[in-house]
N, C-alpha and C positions, 0 to 999 in steps of 0.2 A: 454665719451659714450662708446669708444671701450673695455674700461677697465670695467665700470660696466655692461656692457651687456653682455659680455663673462663670467664674473664672475657669474652672474644669470643663464645663461644658465648652465654654468658646475655644479652649486648647484642643482637646479631643475632638470634637466635630469640626471645628475650624481647620486642622491639620488635614483633613480628608480632601478639602477642596476650600484653597483659598481666594477662589474667584468669587466663591459664594458669601454673601453677608451672612452674620449670625446675629439673630432678633432676640432681644431681651422685650417682654410687655411687662409693664407695671401695672396692676387693675385698679389698685387702691391707691395712688401715688402720692397723695395729700400735696404740702406745700413743698416739699424737696429737703426741708430741713426743720428742725424742731423749733418752736418759737421760745420756748424756754431755753436760757444757756445754761450750760453746765457750769460747776464751781470756778472753773477757769477761765469762764465768760465767753465761750465760743458756744456756738449753736450746732448742735450733733447733726451729724448727715441723717438724713431720711434714706428710705430705699432708695429714690430717684438719683441720688449724689452717689449713693454708695455704687451702684449700677455704673455710673458714669466714670467715676473714676477708676473703677475697673476695666472698662472700654478704653480709655485714655492710655493705659498700661500698655494695650494691643494695638495702639493704632499703628504702629510700624509694619505688624504682622497679619493683622486679620482686621476686617472691617465689620464692626456691631452695630447694629443701628439699635434705637430703643425708642419704645412708643410708652407715654404715660398715660394713664387714663385717672380722670378725677372729676368727682361730680359736684364738686363744691365751688363756686365761681370765685371767691376770694382766694380760695388755695389755689387756685389756678394761676392766678395774677401773681401769687407769692413764687410758684412752681416756675412761670416763665422767666422771672427774674434770677432764680438760682441755676437753670439750667443754660440761659444765657450766654455766659462766659464759656461754657462746653462747646456751645455751637461755633461761637467766634475762632475755637480752636480747631474747627473744623469736625466734630463730632456730630452724628445724625441723633437729634432727639424730639420727637412728634410729640405733642399734648394735644389729648382728645378732653373736650368737657363735655361728660355726660356720664352716666353708671356703666357699670361693666355688660349688663345686659343691650343697654342701647349702643354702645362703642365697640364691643369686641369686635361684631363682624367686620367694621371697617379697619379695624386694627389685623386683623386675620387677612382681609384681602390684601392688605400692604405687605404683610409678610409673603403670602403667595407660598411656595412650596418650600420656602427655604426653612432651615434649620432654627427653631427657637425655642427657649424656655419662658414660661410664663409664671410671673410671681403674684400670687393673691394672699393678699393680707386683711381679709374685710374686717369690718368691725361688727363684732358678735358673729352671726352666722347669715351674711346677706345677701349671698349667690346663690341661684337657682343652680340644681343639680344639672339640669339639662345643658346648661354652660359648657359644663366638664364633658357630659357624655356624648353631645351632639355636635360640639366645635372644637374644643381644646383638645379632646381625646379620640378625634376622629380619624385620623391620617392612617393608612394603610402602611403595611411593613416594609412597603418597597419606597417610600419615600422617607426624605431626611426626616430626624427625630425632631418632635414638639413634646415637650416635657413640662410638667406642672409643677412648680413648689407652692403647694397650698399651707398657709398657717391657719392650723383647724384650732378654733376657740373653746377648748377642752371647757375652760370654767364658766362660759356662757352657755354650752350645752346642761352641763349639771344645775346649774342656775335657772335655766329656763325649765329644765325637767321637772324640776322642785314646784313648779307650778301646775302638775298635773294631778287629778285625781281620780278614783275609780268611782263611776255613776251608771247605775242599772247594767252593769256588767263591762261597760265599756271605759277606757281612759280618755279622759278628755280634760281641757282646760280648766283651772280654776276660773272662777267669776272674775271677769274683767283682765285676765292673762291671756285672752283668746289671741291678740295682734302677736304676742312674743312665739308664742306657741306655734303660730302659722308659719311665722318668719323661719323657724326650723323645719317646718314640713316642708318647706319648699328647699330648703339648704339637703334635706337627706331624701325628698324625691317622694314624698307621702306622709302616710301618719303613722306606718307600721314600728316607726321608732318609737311612737309612744310607749306602745304594750311592751317592747323589750325592754325600755329604763325602768318601765313602772316596775317589772320583773326583776330585774337584775338586783336594783334597788331594795327591793323588799327581802330578796333573797340575802343580798351581800350587808344593808345596811348603810352602804354607801353611795353618793349621789356621783362621788369621783370616779367609782368604778363603773357604775353604772354607765356613765359618759364614756368612758374608754372603751366599753364592751360596744356602745353605740357605735361607735366611731370604727373600731373594726369590722363591724358587720357593714358599714358604708363603703368602707375599702375593698372588703371582697364583691360587693353587688357592683364597684365599679369596675373590678377585673372582670367580673363575668359578662358585663356589659360592653367593654370596651376590647378586653384583653391586655390592658395595661396592669403590671405590679405596681406594688408602692410600699414605702419604707416611712416610717414614722421615727422623729428625734424629738424626745422631750424636753420641752422649754422651761428653765424655772428662775424666778428670780434669786435665789440663792443656791449654794449644791445640795442642801439636806430639804429644800422644800418640796413639796409636791409640786408637778408638771400643772402649768396653766394653760400650755398650748402645746400641739402636737404639731411640729414641721414636717409636714408630707411631701415625698416626690413620689411621682406617678410617671412611670417609664415604661418601656418595652423592652429594650436590650439589659442583661444582668449587669453588664459593665456600667449603667446609670446608677444602679443600686450601691454597686460596690465602690464607685468614685463619691458615692453621696455620703457612704458611711466614713470614708476616709478624711472627706472634707468637714465630717461632724468632728470626727477626733481634734483637727487642727484648729477648727472655730472655737471649740469647748475648752481647748487650753488657753486660747487666748480670753475666753471669758474667765476662766479660773485667774488668770493673772489681773485682768481689771478687777475682779473681785476682790483680790488680796491686797492692790492697791489702794481701792477704795477703802477697806477696813484699815490700812496703815494710816491712811488721809486723816479718817476719823479718830484714830486711836493719838495720833500726833495732836490733832486738835484740843484734846481732852488733855493729855499729858504735857503739853508744850510748856507751860508754867513749872512744872516738877521736874522735868528732865535734866539728868545730869551731864549728859552724853552729847546732846544735839540730835538735830534730823538726819544727819548723814549717817551717823553712827546705828540710829534706828534702821534706815533704809537698807544698808549694807545688810545687817543681820536678819532682816525679813526677807532679802532676796537670797540668802543662803538658805534661809527654813524654807521658800517657796521652792527653790531648786531640790532641796532633799524629800519636799513630802511629792515633787512630781516623778522622782526616781522612784519611791515608795510604790506611788500609783501604777507606774510605769510596770515594774516588776511584778504586782498584784494582779492586773489586768492580763500580763502573759500568762503568769498561770491559772486563771481564769479560763483563757481560752484552750490550754493545754488540758484543763479538765473538761471543759466542753467537747473538745473533738474526741477524747475517751469516751467520755459518757455517750456520743451518739452512737460510736462503735462501727461505722460504716467503713466498707474498704473503699471507697472513694469519694471523694469530695470536691467539687468543682469551686475554686476560689470563690469567683464572681457569683454565680447562679446561688450558692450556697452560705454567703457572706453572713447572713443574718445567724443562722445556726451556728457557725464557726465562732462569732463574735459572742452570742448569747445575750446576756444582761449589759454586757460592756459596750452594746451599740449605742453610738453616740459619745462614747468615751476613748475607746481603742480605734486603731486602725491598721493601715498596710504594715507600718514598723513592729506593731506589736504580733500580727498575724505571722509574719516572717521570722521573729524572734522563736514564736510557739513553735512553729513548723521546725526550726532547726534544732531545737531543743528536745522536742520529740523524736526527731530523727537521731541526736545523738543518745537517746534513749533507747533506740531499736525500733518504737513504735511504726514511726514512719517511712517510708523512703526520703533519702536527700532530695531537696528540691534543685531542680534546673536552673541555676543561678542565671541562664542566659536567656531565659524566658520572663515575661513581665507576669508578676504576681497575677494580674487578672485573667491570663492567659492558660493560668497554671491551674493544676489538679493534685490534691494531695491524695497518697494511695498509702495502704497497710503495708509495712513491711515483710 
């Protein structure tokens, strides 16, 4: 998702003025690559290398500058080694040693009024709300966009929320759990989330649902404070697992949300492909001694089965979008502004090509007017026939 959306952001914003650099800030950069290698012996890219490899693709048409913030000194040393080859090839990659609260003002000063997307993937809930509202989302509409991609740790919220109790009519931390709860207080900007979490958990019996509700309230409060809308994509370890994170984009212009939803579609498809590959490798590892046909045969069959599953999902999601549009019953839907309503529960799974197919299908059925194929989808509006 990080790669897909920063690539889109650089393409869209950079095309408006190629003389301006486009900035990417990574607030919790780490070492740049994971220390533990994958089964093939490679060290998987961390967010800094994902950003720099994306920036390298743009080098001939757009200047992309990066700032990486990391508080751990040993991680900074490893990060410097990991980004040096990119610097040697002419890319801009600055490293700031310190916390987000300490170093973000310096990063913001370097960015100036240029367009910027800030990626924040804190460990747990480590960032103050004021960093969002008073700095990162403080630009007025007449300035180039500043968007924030925040990975909200849903699991941390429900885990720490489980350390709350009702005492003398107030929701307070359990004894010994004060520090963890107070970190969440700073993230949400006060203690009101405690009562909300307690009430929702009591009503639904689910800490996960209570956490999702608390985060929805947080997003709405950010919108009221700053004017920025937001869109969340659930992040899971496996397709049928409960989400552990909500990767959330804060944006001003509806096209940002639309492009984010489409980027999520591409990213989650790649994720499913990776997941299938991992399952196949695990299967082959277990069955290698018993297989009559060999790995090549199994891999070819798996590729065919994966393609068949993707076709089924595509058809299912197009039908879901058709049903969403019919159920909305609106006479007009702005594709960019109303993309969350159009996609419904397929948000994060389906994207532009599915919306296009659904529109064409509904036009053929006589429910919608045919789309103007000369216009880009994010500039189009669906109208009832």
